[in-house]
N, C-alpha and C positions, 0 to 999 in steps of 0.2 A: 504494500500500500504506500502511496506517495505522501510525503509530508507537505503541508501547506502552512502558510503564514496566517496567523489569526490573533484574536484577543479574547481575554476572559475578564469579565467585570464581577467583582465579589463585594458584597456588602456584609460586614461582620457586625452583628448586634451584640450587645453585652461584651464589649471589646476586651475588657480585662480578663474575663473568664474564658472566652472562646479563641482569642487571637493566638495563644500558644499552640493550640491544636491545629489551627489553620497554617501557621508557620511551619510546624513539623511536617504537615502534609505537602506543603509547597517545596520543602527541602527534598522530600522523597521523589518529586517530579521535576527536580531542578534541571535535568538535562533537556527538558522541553522548553524552559523559560528563557527567552531572549532578553526581556527587560521587565522590570517590576516597579510600580509606583504605589506607595501607600500613603493615604491621607487620613489622619485621625479627625474625627468630628466630635469633640467632647460634649458639645451641646446636646447631642442625641446618644451619647455613650456608645458610639459605633465608629467604624472606619470603613473606607472604601479602598479596595486594592484593584489595580488594573495591571494585567499581565499581557505582554506580547509573547506569543508562543510560536514555535515551529514544530508541528506535530501532525500525525495522521489522525483521521477521524476517531479511530479506536483509542489512541493515546489520549486525545482530548476528552473523549467520553469517559475514560477511567478517571481522569483528573477531576472533571466537573461533577461526575457522579459521586465520587467519594467526598468532595467538598460539600455538595448539596445534602449529604446525609447528616452533616453536623448541625446540631440544633443552633438556630440563630444565624445561619449562613445562607445567603441568597446568591445564586450564581447564574450568569448568562454568558454565552460565548458565541463566536462565529469564526469560520475559517474562510480564507480566500477561495475563489472558484478555481484558480489555476494552481498547479503544483509548482514545486521549486524548479529552477532552471539548472540545477546541478547535474553534472554528468555522472 
């Protein structure tokens, strides 16, 4: 299966309790992550994480599926239509 460029948007509620589990999971899938931005939003006790990924649909599905199983975590993702241009 061909890898494609994409993004993952993650909202982590109850940040202090949930963020360590999210970070542990992102470390496990670190080979897929090209870039990561995390923005805390203390007013709502949450944070927003944006990932740029280079992954197959199966790999992205495993990552987002496992994240989505965590209580207080919302996840949305998309992959580009075209595959990589690597030989």
